C-alpha positions in Angstrom: -6.1 -15.4 -41.0 -6.8 -12.5 -38.6 -7.3 -9.3 -40.6 -4.9 -7.5 -38.3 -2.2 -10.0 -39.2 -2.6 -9.6 -43.0 0.9 -10.0 -44.4 3.0 -6.9 -45.2 3.4 -8.0 -48.8 -0.3 -8.5 -49.5 -1.2 -5.2 -47.8 1.4 -3.3 -49.8 0.3 -4.9 -53.1 -3.3 -3.9 -52.3 -2.2 -0.3 -51.7 -3.1 -0.3 -48.0 0.2 1.2 -46.8 0.2 4.7 -45.5 0.2 7.3 -48.3 3.0 9.1 -46.4 5.5 6.3 -47.1 7.0 8.3 -49.9 9.7 6.9 -52.2 13.2 8.2 -51.4 15.2 7.8 -54.6 14.7 10.0 -57.5 14.9 7.1 -59.9 11.8 5.5 -58.4 9.9 8.7 -57.9 10.4 9.6 -61.5 8.3 6.6 -62.5 5.2 8.8 -62.1 6.4 10.9 -65.0 6.2 7.9 -67.2 2.5 8.5 -67.5 3.2 11.5 -69.6 5.3 9.6 -72.2 3.8 6.1 -72.1 2.3 4.3 -75.1 -0.9 2.6 -74.1 -3.3 0.4 -76.0 -6.3 2.6 -77.2 -8.7 1.0 -74.8 -6.3 1.7 -71.9 -5.8 5.3 -73.1 -9.5 5.7 -73.3 -9.8 4.8 -69.6 -7.5 7.8 -68.9 -9.6 10.1 -71.1 -13.0 9.0 -69.6 -11.7 9.2 -66.0 -10.5 12.8 -66.7 -13.7 13.8 -68.4 -15.8 12.5 -65.6 -13.4 14.0 -63.0 -13.1 10.6 -61.5 -9.5 9.8 -60.3 -7.7 6.7 -61.2 -5.9 4.8 -58.5 -2.1 4.5 -58.7 0.4 2.7 -56.5 4.2 3.0 -56.7 6.4 0.5 -54.9 10.1 0.4 -54.3 12.1 -2.8 -53.8 15.7 -3.2 -52.6 17.1 -6.1 -54.6 20.1 -8.2 -53.6 20.8 -9.5 -57.1 20.5 -8.3 -60.7 17.1 -7.2 -62.0 17.2 -9.4 -65.1 15.6 -12.4 -63.5 12.9 -10.2 -61.9 12.2 -8.6 -65.3 12.0 -12.0 -67.0 9.6 -13.4 -64.5 7.3 -10.4 -64.7 7.3 -10.6 -68.5 6.8 -14.3 -68.5 3.4 -14.3 -66.9 2.7 -11.4 -64.7 2.0 -8.7 -67.3 -0.4 -10.9 -69.2 -2.3 -11.7 -66.0 -2.4 -8.0 -65.0 -3.8 -7.0 -68.4 -6.7 -9.4 -67.9 -7.6 -8.0 -64.4 -10.8 -5.9 -64.2 -10.1 -2.2 -63.9 -6.4 -2.5 -65.1 -5.1 0.6 -66.8 -1.3 0.4 -67.0 1.8 -1.2 -65.4 5.5 0.0 -65.6 8.8 -0.9 -64.0 11.8 1.4 -63.2 15.4 0.3 -62.6 18.4 2.3 -61.4 22.1 1.8 -61.2 22.0 1.4 -57.3 19.9 -1.8 -57.5 16.6 -0.2 -56.7 13.6 -1.6 -58.5 10.2 0.2 -58.6 6.9 -0.7 -60.1 3.9 1.6 -61.1 0.4 0.0 -61.3 -2.7 2.0 -62.4 -6.2 0.8 -61.9 -9.6 2.4 -62.3 -10.2 2.2 -58.5 -8.6 1.0 -55.3 -11.2 -1.8 -55.1 -10.1 -3.1 -58.5 -6.4 -3.1 -57.3 -7.4 -4.9 -54.1 -9.3 -7.6 -56.0 -6.2 -8.3 -58.0 -3.9 -8.2 -55.0 -4.4 -11.8 -53.8 -3.5 -13.2 -57.3 -0.6 -10.8 -57.6 0.8 -11.7 -54.2 0.5 -15.4 -55.0 2.4 -15.0 -58.2 5.2 -13.1 -56.5 5.5 -15.6 -53.6 5.6 -18.5 -56.0 7.8 -17.1 -58.7 9.8 -14.2 -57.1 10.0 -15.3 -53.4 13.8 -15.5 -53.5 14.2 -12.4 -55.8 11.6 -9.8 -55.0 11.0 -9.2 -51.2 8.1 -7.2 -49.8 8.3 -3.6 -50.8 10.4 -1.4 -48.6 8.4 1.7 -49.4 5.2 2.6 -51.3 3.0 5.5 -52.2 -0.5 5.2 -53.3 -3.4 7.5 -54.0 -5.7 9.0 -56.5 -4.5 10.3 -59.9 -6.4 13.3 -61.3 -3.9 14.5 -63.9 -2.9 12.0 -66.6 -1.9 12.1 -70.3 -0.7 9.4 -72.7 0.7 9.3 -76.3 -0.8 6.7 -78.6 2.3 4.6 -78.6 5.7 4.9 -77.0 6.5 1.4 -75.7 6.5 -2.0 -77.5 5.6 -4.1 -74.4 1.9 -3.3 -74.3 -0.8 -5.6 -73.3 -0.9 -8.5 -75.8 -4.7 -8.6 -75.9 -7.5 -6.3 -75.0 -8.6 -6.9 -71.4 -12.3 -7.0 -70.6 -13.4 -3.8 -69.0 -16.6 -2.3 -67.6 -15.6 0.9 -69.3 -16.1 1.5 -73.1 -13.2 0.7 -75.5 -12.1 3.1 -78.1 -10.7 3.2 -81.6 -7.9 5.6 -82.5 -9.1 8.7 -84.3 -7.7 9.7 -87.7 -6.6 13.2 -86.6 -4.1 11.8 -84.0 -6.1 13.1 -81.0 -6.9 10.9 -77.9 -9.5 8.2 -78.7 -13.2 8.6 -78.0 -15.4 6.2 -75.9 -17.3 3.4 -77.5 -19.5 0.8 -75.8 -18.0 -2.5 -74.7 -19.3 -6.0 -74.0 -19.7 -7.9 -70.8 -16.7 -8.3 -68.5 -15.0 -11.7 -68.5 -13.9 -13.4 -65.3 -10.1 -12.8 -65.0 -7.7 -15.7 -64.6 -4.9 -15.7 -62.1 -1.2 -15.5 -62.9 0.4 -18.6 -64.3 2.8 -19.9 -61.6 6.3 -21.0 -62.4 7.6 -23.7 -60.0 10.5 -22.7 -57.9 13.0 -25.0 -56.2 12.1 -25.8 -52.6 14.1 -24.4 -49.8 13.6 -23.6 -46.1 15.9 -20.6 -45.5 14.8 -17.1 -44.8 13.1 -15.6 -47.8 12.2 -19.0 -49.4 8.7 -19.6 -50.7 6.5 -21.9 -48.6 2.9 -23.1 -48.1 1.1 -22.3 -44.9 -0.5 -25.1 -43.0 2.2 -27.7 -44.0 4.4 -29.3 -41.4 7.8 -27.6 -40.9 8.0 -26.0 -44.3 10.9 -23.7 -43.1 14.1 -24.4 -41.2 14.3 -24.1 -37.4 13.7 -20.7 -36.0 11.6 -19.6 -39.1 7.9 -19.7 -39.7 5.9 -19.7 -43.0 4.8 -16.1 -43.1 1.6 -16.0 -45.2 1.4 -13.6 -48.1 -2.4 -13.9 -48.4 -5.2 -14.4 -45.9 -6.1 -17.7 -47.5 -5.6 -20.7 -45.2 -3.0 -23.1 -46.6 -2.0 -20.4 -49.1 1.5 -19.2 -50.1 4.0 -17.7 -47.7 7.7 -16.8 -47.2 10.0 -18.2 -44.6 10.7 -15.5 -42.1 11.6 -15.2 -38.3 8.4 -14.9 -36.3 9.4 -11.4 -35.1 9.6 -10.3 -38.7 6.3 -12.0 -39.7 4.4 -10.7 -36.7 6.3 -7.6 -35.5 5.1 -6.2 -32.2 2.1 -8.4 -32.1 0.7 -11.0 -29.7 -1.6 -13.9 -30.2 -5.2 -13.4 -29.1 -7.1 -15.8 -26.9 -8.2 -19.1 -28.5 -5.2 -19.1 -30.9 -2.6 -21.8 -30.7 0.4 -20.8 -28.6 3.8 -20.4 -30.3 6.1 -23.4 -30.2 8.5 -21.4 -27.9 5.9 -21.5 -25.1 5.1 -24.3 -22.7 1.6 -25.4 -21.7 0.0 -24.2 -18.5 2.6 -21.5 -18.0 3.3 -17.9 -18.8 3.8 -17.1 -22.5 4.9 -13.5 -23.6 3.8 -14.1 -27.2 0.2 -14.5 -26.0 -1.7 -11.3 -25.5 -3.0 -12.7 -22.2 0.7 -13.8 -21.3 -0.6 -17.3 -20.6 -0.7 -20.6 -22.5 -3.3 -23.0 -21.1 -3.0 -26.8 -20.8 -4.5 -27.3 -24.2 -1.7 -25.2 -25.8 -4.0 -22.3 -26.6 -3.6 -18.6 -25.6 -6.1 -17.9 -22.8 -6.5 -15.8 -19.7 -4.3 -16.8 -16.8 -6.4 -18.6 -14.1 -6.7 -16.3 -11.0 -5.8 -17.3 -7.5 -8.3 -19.4 -5.6 -11.1 -17.4 -3.9 -10.5 -17.4 -0.1 -12.1 -14.2 1.0 -15.4 -13.4 2.6 -18.3 -15.1 0.7 -16.0 -17.4 -1.3 -17.1 -21.1 -1.8 -15.2 -23.7 0.3 -15.3 -27.3 1.4 -15.7 -28.0 5.2 -13.2 -30.1 6.9 -10.2 -29.0 4.7 -7.3 -27.0 6.0 -6.8 -23.2 5.3 -9.5 -22.8 2.7 -10.4 -19.3 3.9 -8.4 -16.2 4.8 -7.2 -15.5 8.3 -10.1 -14.6 10.6 -12.6 -16.6 8.4 -14.0 -20.1 8.8 -15.6 -22.4 6.2 -19.2 -22.3 7.3 -21.0 -25.4 5.9 -24.3 -24.9 4.1 -25.2 -28.5 4.9 -24.7 -30.6 8.0 -22.4 -33.1 6.2 -18.7 -33.0 7.1 -16.7 -32.3 4.0 -19.7 -30.7 2.3 -19.9 -27.3 0.6 -19.6 -24.1 2.6 -19.0 -20.4 2.4 -16.0 -18.4 3.9 -17.4 -16.3 6.8 -16.4 -14.9 10.2 -17.1 -17.1 13.2 -19.7 -14.6 14.4 -21.5 -14.8 11.0 -21.3 -18.6 10.8 -22.4 -19.2 14.5 -24.2 -16.0 15.5 -25.2 -15.9 19.2 -28.8 -16.8 20.0 -30.6 -13.5 20.7 -34.1 -14.3 19.4 -37.2 -15.0 21.6 -36.6 -18.0 23.8 -32.8 -17.7 23.8 -30.9 -17.8 27.1 -29.5 -14.5 28.3 -28.0 -12.7 31.3 -29.7 -9.6 32.8 -27.9 -6.3 32.3 -25.8 -7.5 29.3 -26.2 -5.1 26.3 -27.4 -6.6 23.0 -28.0 -10.2 24.4 -31.6 -10.1 23.0 -33.0 -8.8 19.7 -34.6 -5.4 19.5 -38.0 -5.5 21.1 -37.0 -8.2 23.6 -35.8 -8.1 27.1 -33.8 -10.6 29.2 -36.6 -11.9 31.4 -35.5 -13.4 34.7 -38.8 -15.0 35.6 -39.9 -12.4 38.0 -36.4 -12.0 39.6 -34.5 -8.7 39.4 -30.9 -9.6 39.7 -28.6 -7.8 37.2 -26.3 -10.4 35.5 -28.6 -13.2 36.5 -29.8 -15.9 34.0 -32.9 -15.4 32.0 -34.7 -15.8 28.7 -35.2 -13.4 25.8 -38.9 -12.4 25.8 -41.1 -9.5 25.0 -41.6 -7.1 27.8 -45.3 -7.9 28.0 -44.6 -11.6 28.5 -41.8 -11.0 31.0 -42.1 -10.4 34.8 -41.3 -7.0 36.1 -37.8 -5.7 35.1 -34.9 -6.3 37.6 -34.6 -3.9 40.4 -31.7 -1.5 39.9 -32.5 1.4 42.2 -31.2 2.3 45.7 -31.6 -0.7 48.1 -32.1 -3.3 45.3 -30.2 -6.5 45.4 -27.4 -6.9 42.9 -24.3 -9.0 42.1 -20.9 -7.4 42.4 -18.6 -7.5 39.3 -21.4 -7.3 36.7 -21.8 -4.4 34.3 -24.3 -1.6 35.3 -26.3 -3.7 37.8 -27.4 -0.4 39.5 -28.8 2.9 38.3 -26.5 5.8 37.5 -25.0 7.3 40.7 -25.2 3.9 42.5 -22.8 1.1 43.0 -23.3 -2.5 43.9 -22.1 -2.5 47.5 -21.1 -6.1 48.4 -22.5 -7.6 51.6 -19.6 -10.1 51.7 -15.9 -9.7 50.8 -16.2 -12.1 47.8 -16.0 -10.6 44.2 -19.2 -11.5 42.3 -21.0 -12.0 45.5 -24.4 -10.5 46.6 -24.7 -6.8 47.3 -27.1 -3.8 47.5 -27.4 -0.8 45.2 -26.1 2.2 47.2 -24.3 5.5 46.7 -20.5 5.4 47.0 -20.6 7.4 50.2 -23.1 5.0 51.7 -21.2 2.0 50.6 -17.8 3.2 52.0 -18.5 5.9 54.6 -15.4 7.2 56.5 -15.1 6.0 60.1 -16.0 8.9 62.4 -17.7 7.1 65.3 -16.3 6.4 68.8 -13.0 4.6 68.6 -12.3 5.6 65.0 -8.9 6.9 64.2 -8.7 10.7 63.6 -6.3 13.7 63.4 -6.6 16.7 65.7 -7.9 19.9 64.2 -9.5 18.2 61.2 -13.2 19.3 60.9 -15.7 16.4 60.8 -13.1 13.8 61.8 -15.4 12.6 64.5 -19.2 12.4 64.9 -21.1 15.1 66.8 -20.5 14.8 70.5 -17.0 13.2 70.0 -13.6 14.8 69.9 -10.3 13.7 68.4 -8.6 12.6 71.6 -4.8 12.6 71.5 -4.3 10.7 74.7 -3.3 13.7 76.7 -1.0 15.1 74.2 -1.5 18.5 72.7 -0.3 18.3 69.1 -2.7 20.0 66.7 -3.1 17.7 63.7 -1.6 14.8 65.6 -3.1 11.3 65.5 -5.9 10.4 68.0 -9.1 8.5 68.5 -12.7 9.7 68.4 -13.9 9.7 72.0 -16.4 11.6 74.1 -15.0 14.7 75.6 -15.5 13.2 79.1 -13.5 10.2 78.3 -10.7 12.2 76.6 -7.5 13.5 78.2 -7.4 17.3 78.5 -7.2 19.0 75.1 -3.9 20.5 74.1 -3.0 23.6 76.1 -2.9 26.6 73.8 -4.1 29.3 76.3 -2.2 31.9 78.4 0.7 30.3 80.1 0.7 27.1 78.1 4.0 25.7 76.9 4.8 26.1 73.3 7.5 26.1 70.6 8.3 29.2 68.7 7.4 29.2 65.0 4.7 26.4 65.3 1.4 27.5 63.8 -1.6 27.2 66.2 0.6 26.6 69.2 -1.2 29.4 71.0 -4.8 30.8 71.0 -5.6 33.9 68.9 -4.1 37.0 70.5 -1.3 35.1 72.1 2.3 34.4 71.0 4.8 31.8 71.9 7.1 33.9 74.1 10.6 32.3 74.5 11.5 34.1 77.7 14.0 36.4 76.1 15.6 33.7 74.0 15.7 34.3 70.2 15.9 30.7 68.8 13.1 29.9 66.3 11.6 26.5 67.3 12.8 26.9 70.8 10.6 26.4 73.9 8.4 29.2 75.1 5.1 30.1 76.8 1.8 31.3 75.3 1.4 34.9 76.4 0.1 38.2 75.2 2.6 39.9 72.8 2.7 43.0 75.1 3.8 40.8 78.0 6.4 38.9 76.0 10.2 39.4 76.0 11.8 41.0 72.8 11.2 38.9 69.7 13.7 36.3 68.7 17.0 37.6 67.2 17.0 37.0 63.4 19.5 39.7 62.3 23.1 39.4 61.3 25.3 37.4 63.8 22.1 36.2 65.7 22.3 32.5 66.7 20.1 30.1 64.5 19.5 26.5 63.6 19.9 25.4 59.9 16.8 24.5 58.1 14.4 26.5 60.3 12.1 28.8 58.2 12.4 32.5 59.2 15.5 31.9 61.4 17.2 34.9 59.7 16.1 38.1 58.2 15.6 38.4 54.4 19.1 38.5 52.7 20.7 36.4 55.4 21.2 32.7 55.8 21.9 30.5 58.8 25.6 29.8 58.3 26.1 26.5 60.2 29.2 25.8 62.2 29.2 22.3 60.9 27.4 22.1 57.5 27.3 18.3 57.6 24.8 18.3 60.5 21.3 19.0 59.3 19.6 21.6 61.6 22.9 22.3 63.3 23.6 25.6 65.1 25.1 28.6 63.4 24.8 32.4 63.0 22.8 34.6 60.6 25.3 35.8 58.0 25.3 37.2 54.4 25.7 34.5 51.8 29.1 35.9 50.7 30.4 35.9 54.2 29.3 32.3 54.9 30.9 31.0 51.7 30.5 27.4 50.4 30.6 24.6 52.9 34.0 23.0 53.4 34.8 20.0 51.2 37.7 17.6 50.6 39.8 18.1 47.5 40.6 15.3 45.0 43.4 13.0 46.1 42.6 13.4 49.8 41.0 10.6 51.8 37.2 10.7 52.1 35.6 11.6 55.5 33.6 9.1 57.6 30.3 10.3 56.0 31.3 8.8 52.6 30.8 5.3 51.2 33.7 4.1 49.1 32.8 3.8 45.4 29.7 6.1 45.8 28.6 9.7 45.8 30.0 11.8 48.8 28.9 15.3 49.7 32.2 15.8 51.7 34.3 15.5 48.6 34.5 18.6 46.3 34.0 16.3 43.3 31.0 14.7 45.0 32.5 11.2 44.6 34.6 8.8 46.8 36.4 6.2 44.7 36.9 2.5 45.5 40.2 3.3 47.4 38.6 5.7 49.8 40.0 8.9 48.1 38.0 11.8 46.7 38.1 11.9 42.9 36.1 12.6 39.7 33.1 10.6 39.0 34.3 7.8 36.6 32.6 7.8 33.1 30.0 5.2 32.6 31.3 2.0 31.1 31.2 1.8 27.3 28.7 -0.8 26.3 29.0 -2.3 22.8 25.6 -2.5 21.2 26.3 -2.2 17.5 26.4 -4.9 14.8 28.8 -7.7 15.8 28.8 -6.9 19.5 28.2 -9.6 22.1 24.9 -9.5 24.0 22.7 -11.5 26.3 19.4 -12.8 24.8 16.4 -12.1 26.9 17.6 -8.7 28.2 15.8 -5.5 27.3 17.3 -3.6 24.3 20.8 -5.1 24.3 21.4 -3.9 20.7 21.0 -0.6 18.8 17.7 0.1 17.0 17.2 -2.1 14.0 19.5 -4.9 15.4 18.5 -8.1 17.2 20.4 -10.1 19.7 20.7 -13.5 17.8 21.4 -16.4 20.2 24.6 -18.2 19.5 23.8 -21.3 21.6 20.9 -23.4 22.4 20.3 -22.1 26.0 17.4 -19.6 26.1 18.7 -16.3 27.6 22.3 -17.2 26.8 24.9 -15.2 25.0 24.4 -13.9 21.4 25.6 -11.4 18.8 23.9 -8.2 17.6 22.8 -8.6 14.0 20.3 -7.1 11.5 18.5 -10.4 11.3 18.9 -13.8 12.9 
C-alpha cells in the first residue's frame, strides 16, 4: 500500500496524527492524570524512574473514540486479549482506559519511545479490526508526544500486567522503605507475539471487518479500507470517499470501478483511465504541426498551410509536415534555370547568366560571375523587355518600341520616352511658354484668343497673331486683351466684359460705371464697387442685366411659396430653385422636401440578399428561398 494512503486507524494507533488534535472532553483529557495515581508492576514503574533519571522522555498517546453502543463489550474484548499482548510488546510501560457518561471512550498508552509504539501499531490495528471492527471505530481525536514528568504509586489497580514483559531496560525489585524501585539488569528481550484474534461474524455493511485483496468483501458502494499497509491484511468496509478522502490514484494504479476504460476518470490523478484499466496520462492530440511525422498520400495529416513532405519517394511512405516552400524549394543553385533581373533567383555568389545576352527578364542559368558572360545591359540605350522588374538602371524606364506589353524596348529617361509634342503640327495653347519648338508659334487660325487652342506652325504660315495693340478690339475685364500701357476702352460705356478698343488710358473715355445704380451683368467680377452687388432684374437668368445695389436693397430673389404651382424652370418631384422650399412635388406644387422613406433594417425586417448592407450591423440577410439574390429576413445568424 502507498505510504500516503496509510489508513487513518493505523496512523492514529502509531501516534502519527498531529499533536494539535487535542481531546475536547474533560473526561478524556483527565486520563493523563492517571499517571499520578496508577499502580504499576515494579518493572514498569522502574521504566518511569529510569527515564526520568536519564532525562529521556517516555512517549504517550491518548485517543478518544465516540461509541455508538455500551462500553462493556469494548472493555471485555480489550481485557480478553489486548492487554496481555500489549504487556508483551517491547518498550511497553502502561495502558489505561477512561469512560464517561456521554459515551466517550478514551485510551492512554505509554511506551519508552515512539518507535516502540509504531512497531506495536500493526498488531494493535489488526486486533482492533478483527475483534472491535463493529464496536471501536477509528479514533476521532488523539494527542501524542513526549512525557517528561511522571510519577507512580507501587499499586493502585488490580488489572496489571499478568506477567513481566521482556524489556531492554533493567527490571527492579520493590525496596523495603516504600520508595520507588531501583534499576537491576535484565536478560535478553524475547520476540513479542501478536494479539490473539477473536473471530467476528462476517458482514458487508459499513464498519464491518473485511480482508483486503478478496473479491467483493463489502456490499455495493463500499470498499475494504485497509487498516494496515500489509497486502491482503485486515480492513473495514467504508465508502471510498471515507477511505481515501481528497485523494486520487497515481499512474500505474488500477482505476476505480466507477471509471470506464480509455476515458476520463476524476479519481485518477491524471484524470484518465487507459484501455488496460490503469490510471495513466491522457494521450495528447496527434502532432500535425511543423516538423511532425506524417504519412504521404493520406488526407489532412498536417495543419493548414503545411504538406506531408515524404522522406522517401514511395507513395504512402513516411514524411514530415512542412510548408510547400520547405518541401519543394525552388532551384537556385549553380546550373538551375533563372530569369535575369529577378531578385533571389540564384544563391548568394551566383548570377543569372544569359549566355552572353543582356536582356533583363530573359532566361538564363545560375552560374558564378566568372563563368558567366558579361552582365545584361541596363544602361541608357540598352535593349530591354517591357513589364519586367527593374530592367533598366535607376532613373531610366524600358521604353517600348511597340505597343505590346512585354514587348521589346530601350532603356531611356521618362522625358525621352514620352516627350511632349512641340513640333510643327502639334496641338498647343496660345501664350504657353515652350508649347512649340524654336521657330514655331502657336497659331490660332487667325483668331486672337490668348490661351486659346492652336497648332504649332511657322510664323510665316500662321494667320496674324491676336491684335492687342493700339486700336485693337477688346473686351473689358479680359486679362492680356491689350498690350502693356494700354487699356480696353469701352467708348464711354461702363459694362464690364463689354466691347472696347485698346488705347492709352489717357485717351480713353471715363472708366466703367461700378457705383450704386450703375448698370451691370450678374456674375461678372468687379462689376460693382466693394459693398455693392449686381441686383439682377431677373435672378433666374445667370449673367442677366441688373444694377449695382446694396445687398439690403436688393433683397432675396423672388420665390414661389408652398401650395402655389411651380414655375416652368422646375421639374416635378425634384428640387426647384423657384420654390421657397426648394422642392416641387409630384403634383407640380411647391412644398416641403418629403422625409426620406423609412427603411426597415432591424431583426425580422424583410431584405433582398445580394444587396449591400441591407441589415443593421451584426445582422445578416438570410435568404428565405432558393433563388440567389432573392428575398430574405434580417437575422443574427442564418
